[in-house]
C-alpha positions as CSV (number, residue, x, y, z in Angstrom):
1,M,6.4,77.2,97.0
2,D,2.8,76.0,97.3
3,E,1.5,79.1,99.1
4,P,0.6,82.3,97.2
5,T,2.9,85.2,98.1
6,A,-0.1,87.1,99.7
7,E,-0.4,84.4,102.3
8,L,3.3,84.3,103.2
9,S,4.5,86.1,106.3
10,F,7.8,87.8,106.7
11,N,8.8,85.1,109.2
12,T,8.0,82.3,106.8
13,V,10.1,83.9,104.1
14,L,12.9,84.5,106.7
15,W,13.0,80.9,107.9
16,R,12.8,79.4,104.4
17,T,15.5,81.6,102.9
18,Q,18.0,82.5,105.6
19,S,20.6,79.8,105.0
20,H,20.4,80.4,101.3
21,V,20.8,84.2,101.7
22,R,23.9,83.7,104.0
23,A,25.5,81.5,101.4
24,F,24.6,83.9,98.6
25,V,26.1,86.9,100.6
26,A,29.3,84.8,101.2
27,G,29.4,83.8,97.6
28,M,29.2,87.4,96.5
29,G,32.6,87.9,98.2
30,A,31.7,89.4,101.5
31,A,34.3,88.8,104.3
32,A,33.3,86.1,106.7
33,H,33.0,88.6,109.6
34,E,30.6,90.7,107.5
35,V,28.2,87.9,106.3
36,D,25.9,88.1,109.3
37,D,25.6,91.9,109.3
38,L,24.9,92.0,105.5
39,T,22.3,89.2,105.9
40,Q,20.6,91.2,108.6
41,D,20.6,94.2,106.3
42,V,18.9,92.1,103.6
43,Y,16.1,91.1,106.0
44,L,15.7,94.6,107.2
45,E,15.3,95.8,103.6
46,L,12.9,92.8,103.0
47,Y,10.9,93.8,106.1
48,R,10.6,97.4,105.0
49,N,9.5,96.5,101.5
50,F,7.6,93.2,102.2
51,D,4.3,94.7,101.0
52,Q,5.9,95.6,97.6
53,M,6.9,92.0,96.7
54,P,5.3,91.1,93.4
55,A,2.8,88.2,93.5
56,D,4.4,86.7,90.4
57,V,7.9,86.6,91.8
58,A,9.0,83.8,94.1
59,P,10.0,85.1,97.5
60,E,13.4,83.4,97.2
61,Q,14.1,85.4,94.0
62,W,12.9,88.7,95.6
63,V,15.2,88.1,98.6
64,K,18.1,87.1,96.4
65,G,17.7,90.4,94.4
66,I,17.7,92.4,97.7
67,A,20.8,90.5,98.8
68,R,22.6,91.3,95.6
69,N,21.9,95.0,95.9
70,V,22.9,95.1,99.6
71,C,26.2,93.4,98.8
72,L,26.9,95.7,95.9
73,N,26.2,98.8,97.9
74,H,28.4,97.4,100.7
75,F,31.3,96.9,98.3
76,R,30.9,100.4,96.9
77,R,30.9,101.9,100.4
78,S,34.0,99.8,101.4
79,A,35.9,100.8,98.3
80,R,35.1,104.5,98.9
81,R,36.0,104.2,102.6
82,G,39.3,102.6,101.7
83,R,40.1,105.3,99.2
84,L,39.4,108.0,101.8
85,H,41.5,106.3,104.4
86,R,44.4,106.1,101.9
87,E,44.0,109.8,101.0
88,A,43.9,110.8,104.7
89,L,47.0,108.7,105.4
90,A,48.9,110.3,102.5
91,E,48.1,113.8,103.9
92,I,49.3,112.8,107.4
93,L,52.4,111.3,106.0
94,A,53.1,114.2,103.8
95,G,52.7,116.6,106.8
96,T,55.2,114.6,108.9
97,Q,57.5,113.5,106.2
98,A,60.3,116.1,107.0
99,H,60.1,115.1,110.7
100,T,60.2,111.4,109.9
101,E,63.1,111.8,107.5
102,H,65.1,113.6,110.2
103,L,64.4,110.9,112.7
104,M,65.2,108.2,110.1
105,N,68.4,109.9,109.1
106,S,69.5,110.2,112.7
107,G,69.0,106.5,113.1
108,S,67.0,107.0,116.3
109,V,63.9,105.3,115.0
110,G,65.9,102.2,113.9
111,I,67.6,102.0,117.2
112,A,64.4,102.4,119.1
113,L,62.7,99.8,117.0
114,E,65.6,97.3,117.6
115,E,65.4,97.9,121.4
116,C,61.6,97.5,121.3
117,V,61.8,94.3,119.3
118,A,64.4,92.9,121.7
119,K,61.9,93.5,124.6
120,L,59.2,91.4,122.9
121,P,58.5,87.9,124.3
122,A,60.2,85.2,122.2
123,D,57.1,84.0,120.4
124,Q,56.2,87.5,119.3
125,R,59.7,88.2,118.2
126,Q,59.7,85.0,116.2
127,L,56.4,86.0,114.5
128,I,57.9,89.4,113.6
129,E,61.0,87.7,112.2
130,M,59.0,85.2,110.1
131,R,56.8,88.0,108.7
132,Y,59.4,90.7,108.0
133,Q,62.8,89.0,107.8
134,Q,61.7,85.8,106.1
135,D,58.9,87.6,104.2
136,L,56.4,84.8,104.9
137,T,52.6,85.3,104.4
138,S,50.1,84.9,107.2
139,N,49.0,81.6,105.7
140,A,52.6,80.3,105.6
141,I,53.2,81.5,109.2
142,A,49.9,79.9,110.3
143,E,51.0,76.6,108.8
144,R,54.3,76.6,110.6
145,L,52.8,77.6,113.9
146,Q,49.8,75.3,113.5
147,S,47.4,78.2,113.8
148,T,45.0,80.1,111.6
149,A,45.9,82.9,109.2
150,E,43.4,85.1,110.9
151,A,45.0,84.5,114.3
152,V,48.4,85.3,112.9
153,R,47.2,88.5,111.3
154,M,45.5,89.6,114.6
155,T,48.6,88.8,116.6
156,L,50.8,90.7,114.1
157,Y,48.4,93.7,114.4
158,R,48.7,93.7,118.2
159,V,52.5,93.3,118.1
160,R,52.9,96.1,115.6
161,A,50.7,98.3,117.7
162,A,52.8,97.5,120.8
163,L,56.0,98.2,118.8
164,K,54.6,101.5,117.6
165,G,53.7,102.6,121.2
166,C,57.2,101.4,122.4
167,V,59.0,103.3,119.7
168,T,56.9,106.5,120.2
169,R,57.6,106.4,124.0
170,S,61.3,105.7,123.3
171,L,61.6,108.7,120.9
172,A,59.8,110.9,123.4
173,G,62.3,110.0,126.1
174,E,59.8,108.0,128.2
175,P,60.7,104.8,129.8
């Protein structure tokens, strides 16, 4: 940089560093769908603390340090959130375990699931079979279907949600 830090504006630093910061955030291991949000957080933090940037530190280094801290904080929050979700799920499952065991032992869940799977369109049924009967990964399914792994995961998510609703309605005696 030829300009002294004092003469740099926030916009100048933003435009000079944004592609590098996005790459750095992605390189830290952030999921592709989170890179833009985390990069935005980096620049919000830079904006809030722009007047504290040391004159003897290159703006690129200052922004990279902020990006590192933002990413590390994000990973900590995500890990904590995941742990809390797992604990909450365990409590819910423990509370309904007796009811679920009764339903599973009576075979009604299995029957309802089979009926619901039979109602699926052929392409969705094929996807469920590849994932759960053939035990293929999303990447392997995507290769076979000439799709992307993300599209396969999203479709599986939607199909599972539909099956869950169908099984729930079936067990409740609804059409």
